[in-house]
N, C-alpha and C positions, 0 to 999 in steps of 0.2 A: 660819487664813491665819498663815502660819510670819513670820520675819524672816531678814535679811542682814545679817551682820556681816563687813566688809570689813577684813582684818589684813596688814601688810607681814611679810616673813619677814627682812628685813634685808638688806644686800649681800655677807654673808659669811656663818661660821657662826653657831650659834646663840648664841653670846656678846655679838650685836649687835641678840639679838630683844630688845623691852621685857619686863619680867615682866609687864606686862598681857597682852599679846599671847600668851605662853607659857600662864599661865594657861588663858587664852579656848579653845587648842588641846586643854590637857589636860582642859577641862570639855566640851568639843566632842562633838556627838552626831553630827555630821553634817561635817565637816571634807573641804573640796574644797581643792585644791592646781590653780592653772592649770597648773603643772608641777612634777614630781618632780626633774629635774634641775637642783636648787640644792643650794649648799653646807650649807645648814642640815637637809632633811630627811633625812640621815645621821642627823646626832642626835634628828630627832623618832623614827625608828626605834628608836633604840639606846633612848629613853626609854619607848617602846611604844605611844606614840601613833597611833592610825590615822586613816587619811586615804584618799583619794580623788583620782586625778588625772586631767586631761582631755588627757595626751600622746597617746590614742589619735586624738584628733581633729587633730593635727598631723601625722599620718601618712595620715589619711582626705581632709582637705579640701586644693585646691591653693591657693589663698591663705590668709596669716595673717590677712586682714579678716573671712573666712569663719569661719576656727578661733576667732577672738575672739566674733564674734558667735555662733555657737554653745555657745560657755563660755557667755555672758551669757545666753542664752534659757536654759538647762540649768537654771543658778543660779535664776533667777526662778521658772520651772517648781515646782522644789521647793519653794520659798517660799511660792508657790500651792498646794501640795499639803498643807501646814502643817509643813513641816520648819523648823526653825531652822538655818539653814547657816550655817558660818561658811568665807568665802571668803578662801584666802593667797595672795597674789602675791610676786613677787620684789620685793627692795627696799622702795620705800614703796607706797603704795594712791596716793599724789598726785602722783607723780611718774613720766610716761611710761608711763602703764598705760590702755591703751584699754579693757580690759573693763571697768574700773571706770566709764566715763561712760557706758557701752552698759548696765551693770545698774541706774543710777541712772535712767537714762530710762524703761528698760522697767519698774521698779519702782513709778517714779510713776505710769505710766500705770494699774497693778494696784493703786495705794494698799497697798504693801509698804514696813514699815519696812527702812530701809537706815541704818545706822551705820558709820562709816568710824573707825578707831583709827590714831592716829599711828604712824608708823616710821621708820626709819633708813633713808636710800636711799643707795646707792653716792656720790652726790654728796658728801655728806659727807666721805668716802674721798679724791673728786677734790680737793675744795679744800684738804683737808689735805695732799695729795701733790704738788699743783701749784701751792701758794702761789695760787689763784685766789679773790678775793672779789666773789661773786656782783653784791654790791654797783654795780660796773662795769659791769653788763648782763650778761645769760648767756641764752642761747636753748637750751631744752631740748627734744627729739625724736627720735623714734624714726627707725631706717634708712627705714622703707616710708614714712613721713609726708614725708620730705624730698624724695623724687622727684615729690612731688605740691604741693610749693610752692616757692617761691623761698626758696634759702639766704640767710640776714639775716649779712652776713660784717661787718656796721657793731658787731656785740658779739660776744663770744665765743660758742661754740656748743659745747654737749655733745650727740653723735648716739648714742643709745644702741641697741644691739641689732641689731649689724652681721650677726649670723646667720651667715653664711658669704661664701666669696668673692665668689660672684656679687654677693650683696647689697653688697658694698663695692664693687666694681667700677660699680654702680649712683650709688652715692653718690659714688665720685670725679667722674664724668662729670657730675654733677649741679652739685657744688664748683666743678668747673673751667670752668663758665659763669661765674662770677663771682672765680675765686680765679685767679693766675698756677699753672701747672703745677706749679713747684718750690716753692710758698707750704709753710713749714714747719708740720706740725701733729702731733699726737701722738696715738699709737696704745694704747690701755688696755686689757690683755690679763689679765682675771680681778682687778680689782681689790680688793685689800683681802683677797685668798687667798694660801695660802703660794706658788702657784706663780704669783704677780704679775709681769705684765713692761707695762714703758712705753717706748717706741719713739719719739722723736722722728725724724721723715723726711719727705722732699716727699711732695705731695699725691699727686703720681703713682704711689707706689711702696705706697699701703695695701691694694692688692686682692693684692700679692705675697705675704703673710704666709698662709702655708697654715693655720696654727694658728687664723686667726679662729673665733670662735663666736658663741653667743647672749650669753656672758658679755665679749664686746668689744664697746669704746667708743670713740668718736673726739672728741677735744678738739681744735676747730676756735677759735687766737687771733683775736681781731677784726683786721681788717683796718686799718691805720694808715690815719689821716684822708689824709696825704701821697699816701698809694697813690691817687689819686683813680680811680674805675671808670671804663673806656673805653666811649664812648656814640658811635654815630653819629648819632644823635636830632637833633640841632642842625643837622648837615649836611645831612641827608634833609629836614628841615624849609625849609631855604632853598631847595633845589632844585625842591621841590613846589609854594613859592609862586612861584618865578621861571615854573616851566612851568605856572601855573594862569592860566586866564581873567583878564587885568588885571596879569599880569605881566610879565616883560621881551619884548617883541618877537623880540628874537634866539633869547633861550632858547627860546621855542616854538616857532620854525620849525626847530628841529633836529632831525638824525635820527642813527641809529646810522653811518650813513655819512657826513654832514658830519661829523661829529667824529672820524673814523677818524684824520685828520691830527694832529689835536690831541694825540690819545693817545700816536700815533706820538712827536711833540716832547716832551711831559710826559715819559715813559720817559727819552729822551735828557737830558733837563735833570736829571734824579734822577742819572743815570751822572755827569755831569759835577761837581755837589757831592758825590758820592763821592770821585770823585778829586782833587778840591779837599782834600778831608777837612775840610769845613767846617759842623760841626753845625747851624748856625742856619740856613743856608744848604738843607741835606739835610732839616730839619725843615719849611722852605717847600717844596720841591719835593713832596716825600711829601705835602702837602696838596694840591697842586694835583693830583697823580696819583690822591690817592684821590677828589676832588671829581669826575675823569672818570669814575671807577668807577661812583660813587654817581649822577650823571648818566645814566650808561647803564642801570644797575639801574631809574631811575625809569620812564625811557622806556619799557623792557619792563613795568614793571608798569601803566602808563598802558594798554596794549594788551591784558594779561592773560595776559602770558607768564611771569613768574617777577617776584620780588620781590628787594630787597637781603638780607633774612633768610634767602630760598632759595639766594642768591650764598654766603652765610656757614654755611648749614647745609650746604652741597653739599663745599665746600673743608674744611670740618671734618669731616666725615665720610670724607673722600677721605684726608686725614692721617692718622685713627684705622687706617683700614683696610691704609694703607701704611705704619705702625709698629707691625707686631704685634709687634716686640722690642721696644716702651714699653708698648703697650695691650693686649697680650695676652701667650701664655706660650712666644714664639719666643726663641730666643738667638742673639746674633751675636756674632762673633768681633772685629770692626772695622770702619770706616768703609766700605771694600771691599763686603763682605759687606751692606751695609745697603743698598747701590746695588744688589747682584745681586738682592737679594731685592725691592727697588722695582721693577727693571724686569720682573721676572715677574711680580708683582702688576700691574703695569701691563698687561702682554700679556694678561691674563685679562680687565680691566676692558675692553680694548678689540679684543675680539675679532673685531669686523667689520673691521679692518684686512687687508689681503692680503697687501700687500707689506711689506717691513723697512723701507723707506724712507719708509711713510705714515706722517702724524704731522708732517711738516716741513712748516710753514704755507709757501704759494706766495710772499708777499709778505714773506717777510723780507727784510731789507739783503743783499747777492748774498754777501759774506763770510762772516755767520752762517750762511747756508743752508747754503753749502759746509762750514761745519765741522760742522751738524747731521748732515747728507748722509753725512760721511767717519764720524762716531763711530756712527752706525748701520749700516753697513757694516761698520763694527772688530768690534761687538758678535756679527756671524757668521762673524768670521776673514777679513773680505776687506782686509786693510791688509799692511802691512809687519812685522814683528817689531822693528825697531830704524831707528835714525835714519839710520843710512849710506846704505841705497838712496834715501831721500828727495832727501838731496844730490846724489846721483848725477842724480836723474829732475830736480831742479829745473835743473842745469847741461845735461841734453838739451834741456829747455823753451826756456832762454833761447837754445841755439844754434839752435832751429827758429824762433823769433820772430825772429832775426837774419836769418834766411835770408828769412823772409817778408817782413821789411822789407826788405831787399834787391831782391825780387821786385816790388814796388811795389804787390802786390796788397790792396786793403782789407780785404776778406772774409776771407782769410788771417791778415792782421796781426792782424786781431780775434779770429779762433778761437786762434790762438798763445797772445796775450798773455791769453786767458781762460786758458788751460792753465797758462800760469807763476802767475797769481792763485791759483788751484785747488790747485797744487803748494805754494806759499807757504803758504797755508791749512795743507795736511798737514804741512807742517813746522813751522806754528806749535801744532799740537796734541800732535805729539813732544816740543814745546819747553814743553808746559802753559800756552800763552798764548792767551787769546782774539784772532784776528786782528781781529775786530772791534772789540775796544776799544783793541787796539793801535794800530791806524790811526785811531781817535778821536783817543789821545793824541798820534799825529804831527799831525794835523789842527791839535789846540789847540797844539802847540808851534811849527808854522809862523804859525798866526795871531798867536802873542805876541811872534814875532822879528819876522815883518813889520811888525809893528805898533809897533814899536820905530826900524826903519830908518825907517819913515813918518815918525814924529815928528823925527828927526834930519835929515830933507830939508825939513822944513817949518820946524826950527828957524833953518835957514839960508836959508830964504825963497829956495830954488830949486827948479826941476822936476826931475823924475826925469830928463829927457833930460839933464841937465846933469852928471849921475854916471856914469862910466863902471863897466862890471860889475864891473871889480877894485877900483874903493872900494865898491861895495856889497857886495861878498864880503868888504869890511874890516869895515864896519857889521853884515854879519851875525856875524861871527865876535866882535864887541863886545856882541851881542844874545845870543850863546850863554854869553860869560862872564860877563854882567849875570845873566842866566838861572840860573847856576850857583851867583852869588856870594848870590843874593836866595833 
């Protein structure tokens, strides 16, 4: 029975290989390298040290896991046949080296002697270059393992062996589940070598570096405690409890349809908070809206239709698909081109739609519905090129409404009034103002001014009928002035 000695080639050239390791390689009858693609291997060749490498397995096997298992199996089989094997890995044998674990396990079952010799890893170079002290907490993993486990963002993290752009993209998407897309990370390219490069960049950009290879690593600083990670779990748990037997009788009997009006009202309350520019109120109203969303998802989960996670996963995948200029290799010039791409992707996704106007919900508020219908028609060229004919059309529709009013025909009046409103919506589009939101603002303005007049009337202990319209108009002007000053 032979033996196995596992050594490390260090992070760069021969200058960082220990003397003991170098002597072992010089004396080895069977020196096996996990890969010959390492800076120190050139120095081995120059020194006349003979070796064998397992690089052919990387070309033959489809998955890295299979490569590592094949290498480990071959090393142990050689020892079983009586060979004394010196097995060399990049860096240190005890840092992010999967084959070492496989070899130790296989060798133990065959009672083969395994000795592991200390070696310098690239981490020592990293600590020095980045000023990182591992005593503060540091997770070290390789890119392939990261896709199988949750990223630990509470401590710093070093992700080794990005291998290629595809692997970097997988790492990016995994990290994005725990970190903001623009979280600053550090890409380490050929650390410790003459061609070393260190990039500070937002997380979403890491797979845009075409020079990424097997000597590229990623350092992810710990997420500060103040950036507490977002979770829906507490809210989901409360809704589940309210809907469970013994929960709230009102919540238990609700359905998607009975909550329909609540959802609409919450959306408008969010809009109002935005218009008030009140952060505290906006936070509260967004919470109320989120509660409605979680409530609907919970009801769907109870009947096996879908879950809250399906909702989150669905919209996440959609955002990735519709932003190929961020998550893919598409290049765009400006926001206008982004919208064009978005619409093109959306059309491919919604191929079942036959009409240009499909996709506008029938229950939208009328002004909003008109706005969306006109926008869709505009996309195929069915619209005026500038605002001038819109003004002319509005004048024409108002004249027709006057004629209808003079006729006393109610159906005709309603029809012509609808045309006026529809044209006003078209005018709002050319003026780049949402008609629905503009009318909401006017409603709010009217409510505030009328309330002001109402308080004045009450303060004088009189009835509305005691005031002439001229006096009320004067109070209206006061309300406008008060509103402007405040």
